[in-house]
C-alpha positions in Angstrom: -18.1 -50.1 -12.4 -16.2 -53.3 -12.9 -17.2 -56.5 -11.2 -13.7 -58.0 -10.5 -13.5 -59.6 -7.1 -10.9 -58.1 -4.8 -7.8 -60.3 -4.4 -5.9 -60.7 -1.2 -3.6 -57.7 -0.7 -1.3 -56.8 2.3 -3.2 -53.5 2.9 -6.6 -53.4 4.5 -9.3 -54.5 2.2 -11.3 -51.3 2.6 -8.3 -49.3 1.6 -7.8 -51.3 -1.5 -11.5 -50.9 -2.3 -11.1 -47.2 -1.7 -8.5 -47.1 -4.5 -10.6 -49.1 -6.8 -13.6 -46.9 -6.2 -11.5 -43.7 -6.6 -10.4 -44.9 -10.1 -14.0 -45.6 -11.0 -15.0 -42.2 -9.9 -12.4 -40.7 -12.2 -13.3 -42.8 -15.3 -17.0 -43.6 -15.0 -18.8 -40.9 -13.0 -19.4 -37.2 -13.3 -19.8 -34.6 -10.6 -23.2 -34.9 -8.9 -24.0 -38.3 -10.2 -25.5 -40.7 -7.8 -23.7 -43.9 -7.0 -25.4 -47.3 -6.9 -26.8 -48.4 -3.5 -24.5 -50.1 -1.0 -26.1 -53.5 -1.5 -25.3 -53.4 -5.3 -21.8 -52.0 -4.8 -20.9 -54.6 -2.1 -22.2 -57.4 -4.4 -20.2 -56.2 -7.4 -16.9 -56.0 -5.5 -17.5 -59.1 -3.4 -17.0 -57.4 0.0 -19.1 -57.0 3.1 -21.2 -53.9 3.4 -19.2 -52.9 6.4 -16.0 -52.9 4.3 -17.8 -50.8 1.6 -18.9 -48.3 4.2 -15.4 -47.9 5.4 -14.2 -47.2 1.9 -17.1 -44.7 1.2 -16.4 -42.9 4.5 -12.8 -42.6 3.6 -13.6 -41.1 0.1 -16.1 -38.8 1.8 -13.4 -37.5 4.1 -11.1 -36.9 1.2 -13.7 -34.9 -0.6 -14.5 -37.3 -3.4 -18.1 -38.2 -2.3 -21.0 -36.4 -0.6 -23.8 -38.1 1.3 -27.0 -36.0 1.1 -30.3 -36.4 2.9 -33.0 -37.8 0.5 -30.5 -38.1 -2.4 -27.9 -40.6 -1.5 -24.1 -40.7 -2.2 -23.0 -38.5 -5.1 -19.7 -37.6 -6.7 -18.5 -34.3 -5.0 -17.3 -31.2 -6.9 -13.7 -30.0 -6.4 -13.0 -28.5 -3.0 -13.8 -24.8 -3.0 -11.6 -22.1 -1.5 -12.5 -19.5 1.1 -10.1 -17.4 3.1 -10.4 -17.9 6.9 -8.7 -15.8 9.4 -5.8 -15.0 7.2 -4.8 -11.8 9.2 -3.4 -12.0 12.7 -4.8 -9.9 15.5 -8.3 -9.5 14.0 -11.4 -9.6 16.1 -14.5 -11.3 14.6 -16.8 -8.9 12.8 -14.0 -6.7 11.4 -14.2 -5.0 8.0 -12.5 -8.0 6.2 -14.6 -10.6 7.9 -16.7 -12.7 5.4 -18.9 -14.5 8.0 -22.6 -13.8 8.0 -24.0 -13.0 11.5 -27.2 -14.8 12.2 -28.2 -14.6 15.9 -27.1 -14.0 19.4 -28.4 -15.1 22.8 -27.3 -15.2 26.4 -26.7 -18.9 27.1 -24.9 -21.2 29.5 -22.0 -22.5 27.5 -20.7 -26.2 27.5 -18.6 -26.9 30.5 -15.4 -27.1 28.4 -16.1 -23.6 27.0 -16.8 -22.2 30.5 -13.5 -23.6 31.7 -11.6 -22.0 28.8 -13.3 -18.7 29.3 -12.8 -19.0 33.2 -16.5 -18.3 33.8 -18.8 -20.0 36.3 -20.4 -23.3 35.2 -23.8 -21.7 35.3 -22.9 -18.2 34.1 -24.4 -17.3 30.7 -22.2 -15.8 28.0 -23.1 -14.1 24.7 -23.3 -16.8 22.1 -23.2 -15.5 18.6 -24.0 -17.7 15.6 -22.5 -17.1 12.2 -22.3 -18.9 8.9 -20.0 -18.9 5.9 -21.1 -19.5 2.4 -18.9 -19.9 -0.7 -20.1 -20.3 -4.3 -23.6 -20.4 -3.0 -22.9 -23.4 -0.8 -22.7 -23.5 3.1 -19.1 -24.4 4.1 -18.9 -23.5 7.7 -20.9 -22.7 10.9 -19.5 -20.9 13.9 -20.3 -20.4 17.5 -18.6 -17.4 19.2 -18.6 -17.5 23.0 -18.1 -14.0 24.6 -18.2 -13.4 28.3 -20.1 -10.4 29.6 -16.9 -8.9 31.0 -15.6 -8.6 27.5 -18.5 -6.4 26.2 -19.6 -4.3 29.1 -21.5 -1.5 27.3 -24.5 -2.9 25.4 -26.8 -0.2 26.5 -27.4 1.1 23.0 -29.1 -2.0 21.8 -32.5 -3.1 23.3 -32.9 -6.3 21.4 -32.2 -9.4 23.7 -31.4 -11.6 20.8 -31.1 -11.6 17.0 -28.6 -10.5 14.3 -28.7 -6.8 15.6 -27.7 -7.9 19.1 -24.9 -10.1 17.6 -23.5 -7.2 15.6 -23.6 -4.9 18.7 -21.7 -7.5 20.7 -19.0 -7.8 18.1 -18.7 -4.0 17.8 -18.2 -3.7 21.5 -15.7 -6.6 21.5 -13.5 -4.7 19.0 -13.0 -2.0 21.6 -10.5 -4.3 23.4 -6.9 -4.4 22.3 -6.3 -7.9 20.9 -3.0 -9.2 22.2 -2.9 -12.5 20.1 -5.1 -15.4 18.8 -4.4 -19.1 19.0 -5.8 -21.6 16.5 -6.3 -25.3 16.8 -7.6 -27.7 14.3 -9.1 -31.2 14.7 -11.2 -33.7 12.9 -14.7 -34.2 14.2 -18.2 -35.4 13.3 -21.0 -33.1 12.5 -23.6 -32.6 15.3 -27.3 -32.4 14.4 -27.4 -28.6 14.5 -24.2 -28.3 12.4 -25.4 -30.9 9.9 -28.6 -29.1 9.2 -26.8 -25.8 8.6 -24.1 -27.3 6.5 -26.5 -29.6 4.5 -24.8 -32.7 5.8 -25.8 -35.9 7.5 -25.3 -36.0 11.2 -21.9 -37.7 11.8 -20.4 -36.5 8.6 -16.6 -35.6 8.9 -15.9 -32.0 9.7 -12.9 -29.9 10.5 -13.3 -28.0 13.8 -11.2 -24.8 14.0 -11.1 -23.4 17.6 -9.7 -19.9 18.1 -8.9 -18.3 21.4 -8.8 -14.5 21.3 -6.6 -13.1 24.0 -7.0 -9.7 25.6 -6.0 -8.3 28.9 -4.1 -11.5 29.6 -7.2 -13.7 29.4 -9.4 -15.4 26.8 -11.9 -12.6 25.8 -13.7 -14.7 23.2 -13.7 -18.2 21.9 -14.6 -19.3 18.4 -15.6 -22.8 17.5 -16.0 -23.0 13.7 -17.1 -26.2 12.0 -16.1 -26.6 8.4 -17.2 -29.2 5.9 -14.4 -31.7 5.5 -15.5 -32.7 2.0 -15.2 -29.1 0.7 -12.3 -27.6 2.6 -8.6 -28.1 2.7 -6.7 -26.3 5.4 -3.1 -24.9 5.2 -1.2 -22.8 7.7 0.8 -19.9 6.3 3.8 -18.0 7.7 1.4 -15.4 9.1 0.0 -17.9 11.5 -3.5 -17.6 10.1 -5.7 -20.4 8.7 -6.6 -20.5 5.1 -8.8 -22.8 2.9 -7.6 -23.4 -0.6 -9.1 -25.2 -3.6 -7.5 -26.8 -6.5 -6.9 -30.1 -8.4 -5.6 -31.9 -5.3 -8.0 -34.5 -4.1 -6.2 -35.7 -1.0 -7.0 -34.6 2.6 -4.4 -32.3 4.1 
C-alpha cells in the first residue's frame, strides 16, 4: 500500500480512506490475503486508528473484507448467491427449502416475538433452529418461532428436542393453509450465538430477514433469519420473495 498522507477533502476522512483502501485491495491484494495490522495501516495513511476502523468497518459491510477470529482482517471473496424464499406462500420445510434443520426446543421467546405471535409473555413456543450453507460456507442462521396452537398434533414424535422433533413440527405446520407471508429486512449486528454459527466476530454486520407466516388470520409462525452481510446481496423480485444474488458488484444493496 502507498504511504501518501491523506489531504483535506470535503467528504468524511474515513470515507476517503475507504476509497483509497478499496483501490489498494483491487491492485495489491488477492482474495484471502491478510491485511497489515491496524497500527501499521494507521501510520502509513496518517490517520487515527478510530478513523481507520470506520473505513475497515465500511469495507466489511460492503463485502470487501472479512474479520475472522484468530486470523485478522482478510480480503473477502466475491459475494455468493443463494436463493431465499423465492416462492410466495411456502411454509418452511417444504420440498424446495434448502435450509438444514438442526434442533427444536420448547422455549419462552423474546418479548417482541411473543407480542408478534400474540402469546403470553411466559408461554413457551416451538423454537426451531436451522442453518444455510452455500459453497461450503455458512451464510445464514435462522430461528423459527411456532406457537403450540399452530402445530397441535405432535403425538407421533416422542423426542422432546432435536432435529427429528424439528422436522415433525415443520410437517405439522404445513397442514395449515398459508394465507400470505410478510418479509422485512434490516441491518443488524451479529449476536454471540449467530457469530459462532456464521464464523464471524460478535458485532459483525448482518442482514436480518424477518418473515411472518399468516394463517387463520393470525401469525402462525415467525422466522428470524440472520445473513452474513459480507457475503449476501438482497434483491426483491416481482414475486414478493427475497433472493440473494452474487456477481461482480461490490457495493452493498
